[in-house]
C-alpha positions as CSV (number, residue, x, y, z in Angstrom):
1,X,92.2,103.5,78.5
2,X,88.9,101.0,77.8
3,X,90.1,97.6,77.6
4,X,87.8,94.7,77.0
5,X,88.8,91.0,78.4
6,X,86.9,88.4,75.8
7,X,86.5,85.2,77.0
8,X,84.1,81.7,76.9
9,X,83.1,80.5,80.1
10,X,83.8,77.2,79.5
11,X,87.7,77.8,79.6
12,X,88.0,77.9,83.3
13,X,92.0,79.0,82.4
14,X,90.9,81.7,80.3
15,X,88.2,82.8,82.9
16,X,91.2,82.3,85.9
17,X,93.6,84.4,83.3
18,X,91.0,87.5,82.7
19,X,90.0,87.7,86.3
20,X,94.1,88.3,87.1
21,X,94.7,90.6,84.0
22,X,91.4,92.8,85.0
23,X,93.4,93.3,88.1
24,X,96.4,94.3,87.5
25,X,94.7,96.4,84.1
26,X,92.6,98.5,86.6
27,X,95.7,98.4,89.0
28,X,97.5,100.2,86.4
29,X,94.5,102.7,86.0
30,X,92.3,100.7,82.7
31,X,88.6,100.7,82.9
32,X,88.0,97.2,82.6
33,X,84.6,95.7,81.2
34,X,84.8,91.3,80.9
35,X,82.3,90.4,78.3
36,X,80.8,86.4,77.6
37,X,82.1,84.9,73.8
38,X,79.5,82.8,74.1
39,X,76.2,85.3,74.7
40,X,74.4,86.5,71.3
41,X,74.9,90.2,72.3
42,X,78.6,89.9,73.1
43,X,80.1,92.5,71.6
44,X,77.3,95.3,73.1
45,X,79.5,95.3,76.4
46,X,82.8,95.6,75.0
47,X,81.3,99.0,72.8
48,X,83.8,101.8,73.5
49,X,86.6,99.3,74.5
50,X,90.1,100.7,72.8
51,X,90.8,97.2,72.7
52,X,89.7,93.9,73.0
53,X,91.7,91.4,74.5
54,X,91.1,87.8,73.3
55,X,91.9,85.1,76.0
56,X,92.0,81.8,74.5
57,X,93.3,79.6,71.0
58,X,91.9,80.2,67.5
59,X,88.4,79.1,68.2
60,X,87.8,82.0,70.5
61,X,89.5,84.4,68.0
62,X,87.2,83.6,65.0
63,X,84.3,84.1,67.6
64,X,85.6,87.1,68.7
65,X,86.0,88.6,65.3
66,X,82.3,88.4,64.5
67,X,80.9,89.5,67.8
68,X,83.9,92.8,67.9
69,X,84.0,93.4,63.8
70,X,81.0,95.3,63.3
71,X,81.8,97.5,66.5
72,X,85.3,98.4,65.0
73,X,87.3,97.3,67.7
74,X,90.7,95.6,67.3
75,X,91.4,92.8,68.7
76,X,94.4,91.2,70.5
77,X,94.5,87.5,70.6
78,X,96.5,86.4,73.7
79,X,96.7,82.3,73.7
80,X,96.5,80.8,77.3
81,X,98.4,77.2,75.2
82,X,101.1,77.6,71.8
83,X,100.3,79.6,69.5
84,X,98.0,80.2,66.7
85,X,97.7,81.9,62.9
86,X,95.2,84.4,65.0
87,X,96.6,84.6,68.9
88,X,99.7,85.9,68.5
89,X,100.9,86.3,72.3
90,X,101.2,84.9,75.1
91,X,99.3,85.4,78.3
92,X,103.3,86.6,79.8
93,X,103.5,89.4,77.1
94,X,99.5,91.0,78.3
95,X,100.9,93.5,80.3
96,X,103.6,94.8,78.1
97,X,101.3,94.3,74.7
98,X,98.6,96.7,76.7
99,X,101.5,99.2,77.4
100,X,102.6,99.4,74.3
101,X,99.0,99.8,72.9
102,X,98.5,102.6,75.7
103,X,101.2,104.4,74.5
104,X,100.5,104.4,70.7
105,X,103.5,101.8,69.9
106,X,101.7,99.2,67.7
107,X,100.1,98.7,64.4
108,X,96.6,97.7,62.9
109,X,95.9,94.8,60.8
110,X,92.8,94.5,58.9
111,X,91.8,91.6,57.9
112,X,88.5,90.1,55.1
113,X,85.4,88.9,56.5
114,X,83.0,87.2,54.4
115,X,79.5,88.4,54.3
116,X,77.1,85.6,53.4
117,X,73.7,85.3,53.2
118,X,71.3,82.1,53.1
119,X,68.3,83.1,51.0
120,X,65.3,80.6,51.1
121,X,62.0,81.4,50.2
122,X,63.0,84.9,49.1
123,X,64.0,85.6,52.8
124,X,67.7,86.1,53.6
125,X,69.7,84.9,56.7
126,X,73.2,87.1,57.0
127,X,76.0,85.8,58.6
128,X,79.5,87.0,59.0
129,X,82.7,85.1,58.6
130,X,86.5,86.1,59.4
131,X,88.0,81.9,58.0
132,X,85.6,80.6,56.0
133,X,81.8,79.7,54.6
134,X,81.3,75.8,53.5
135,X,78.6,74.0,51.8
136,X,78.9,70.3,52.6
137,X,76.9,67.1,53.1
138,X,75.0,66.1,56.3
139,X,74.5,63.1,58.2
140,X,74.7,61.2,54.7
141,X,77.5,59.6,53.4
142,X,76.9,61.1,49.4
143,X,78.2,63.6,47.1
144,X,76.0,66.6,46.9
145,X,75.5,68.6,43.4
146,X,76.4,72.6,44.5
147,X,76.1,75.2,41.7
148,X,78.4,77.8,41.5
149,X,78.3,81.6,39.9
150,X,80.5,84.3,40.0
151,X,79.2,88.1,39.6
152,X,75.6,86.3,38.2
153,X,77.6,84.4,35.2
154,X,77.7,80.0,35.7
155,X,81.2,78.6,36.4
156,X,80.7,74.9,37.8
157,X,78.6,72.2,39.0
158,X,80.3,70.4,41.8
159,X,79.3,67.0,42.4
160,X,81.4,66.8,45.9
161,X,81.6,66.3,49.5
162,X,81.0,70.2,49.9
163,X,82.8,73.8,48.9
164,X,84.5,75.7,50.5
165,X,84.6,79.9,50.3
166,X,87.4,81.0,52.0
167,X,89.5,84.2,52.9
168,X,93.2,84.9,53.1
169,X,93.3,84.2,56.5
170,X,91.2,81.3,56.4
171,X,93.7,79.8,54.0
172,X,95.1,78.5,56.0
173,X,92.4,76.2,57.8
174,X,89.7,73.6,56.3
175,X,90.6,75.2,52.6
176,X,94.7,74.3,52.6
177,X,93.7,70.7,54.5
178,X,91.9,69.7,51.4
179,X,94.9,71.1,48.4
180,X,93.7,75.2,48.8
181,X,96.1,77.5,48.5
182,X,98.3,80.0,51.2
183,X,97.3,83.0,50.5
184,X,99.5,85.8,52.8
185,X,96.6,87.1,55.4
186,X,96.5,90.7,54.6
187,X,95.1,89.9,51.1
188,X,91.5,90.6,50.2
189,X,91.4,87.7,47.8
190,X,89.1,85.4,48.2
191,X,89.3,81.5,47.4
192,X,87.1,78.6,46.5
193,X,88.0,74.9,46.9
194,X,86.0,71.9,46.0
195,X,86.0,69.4,49.2
196,X,86.5,65.4,47.3
197,X,85.3,66.4,44.0
198,X,84.0,63.7,41.7
199,X,84.6,64.0,38.0
200,X,84.7,67.5,39.1
201,X,87.1,70.4,38.3
202,X,89.6,69.8,41.6
203,X,91.4,72.6,41.6
204,X,91.0,75.9,44.0
205,X,90.4,79.1,42.2
206,X,91.1,82.9,43.4
207,X,89.0,85.3,43.0
208,X,89.2,89.1,42.8
209,X,87.8,90.8,45.9
210,X,84.9,92.1,44.8
211,X,83.5,89.4,43.0
212,X,80.2,87.9,44.4
213,X,80.1,84.2,44.9
214,X,76.8,82.2,44.5
215,X,76.6,78.5,45.7
216,X,72.7,76.8,44.4
217,X,72.3,74.0,46.5
218,X,70.9,70.8,44.9
219,X,70.8,68.6,47.5
220,X,69.9,68.0,51.1
221,X,73.5,69.7,53.0
222,X,74.5,71.8,55.8
223,X,76.7,75.2,56.1
224,X,79.0,76.2,58.2
225,X,80.3,79.5,58.8
226,X,83.6,79.1,60.5
227,X,83.5,76.0,62.0
228,X,81.2,77.0,65.1
229,X,78.0,77.7,63.6
230,X,75.6,75.1,61.6
231,X,72.4,75.3,59.8
232,X,70.8,72.5,57.7
233,X,70.1,73.4,54.2
234,X,67.6,72.4,51.5
235,X,67.1,71.7,47.9
236,X,67.1,75.5,46.5
237,X,68.8,77.4,48.7
238,X,71.3,79.7,47.8
239,X,73.8,81.1,49.7
240,X,75.6,84.8,48.7
241,X,79.1,85.1,49.4
242,X,81.1,88.5,49.1
243,X,83.2,90.3,50.5
244,X,82.3,92.0,53.5
245,X,82.5,95.5,54.1
246,X,83.5,95.5,57.8
247,X,86.7,94.3,58.4
248,X,88.6,92.7,61.1
249,X,90.9,94.7,62.8
250,X,93.8,92.8,64.4
251,X,96.4,94.5,66.5
252,X,100.0,94.0,66.3
253,X,102.8,94.5,68.9
254,X,106.4,94.1,69.0
255,X,105.3,90.6,71.2
256,X,103.2,89.8,68.0
257,X,104.9,86.6,66.2
258,X,105.5,87.9,62.2
259,X,102.8,85.6,60.1
260,X,105.9,83.9,57.9
261,X,107.3,82.7,61.0
262,X,104.4,80.6,62.0
263,X,103.8,79.3,59.0
264,X,107.2,77.7,59.1
265,X,106.6,76.4,62.3
266,X,103.4,75.1,61.4
267,X,102.7,73.8,57.9
268,X,106.2,74.2,56.0
269,X,107.7,72.4,59.5
270,X,111.0,74.4,58.7
271,X,113.5,74.9,61.4
272,X,113.4,78.5,62.9
273,X,116.1,80.9,61.4
């Protein structure tokens, strides 16, 4: 079985763990390729892999999802610290999880990705996001105006610190911190949440999977993709967001913590059952 071991080189603990895991996997007869997630062509080296093991935290998983999902490679998140929402097994479980995958004892869960396009002067710049696409104020400490259209029909003009468009996976991230709903990650729904709206509609809105959302920027702002990639925006720029045809595939084995268990522990702060 071909396995891609994916890390960010600025995480020495992940690099060491990947090196040790690679030695064990090769000894077990697997083909292993090392992938540097900080390179623009990160996914190229993983072509043909049956699984990509992502060593790090949820931030590393976000980066890996954008790089690997267009290749259709399922992702296994391996946390080196405390378990997150996207990294569902520990490094101690990795060898057993790989054995399960090789034997077919696993499932693959599909997660929605967002297809976002920055439209400026007739030119489009595409982005892919697993968690969210955010249009927010830049360095200036002031609100911005963002007009929202849904399926080409006007919805609302926000005067706010910004607007978040998020997947169900991203509902536990930035959207939740500003009052958005929690959506089970298997849902294909897309939600819209304003950030600190002033005299504007302040509730989150959940849309059907195939609806198209457009954000017309009327002031200087910034766009953020999964909180990891940012670009300046100017008045007249438009962000078109819809559900991507590409999906992120998450591997689940018997070692993975169920989402509701993580939800109870991390957000609801309920004791285990």
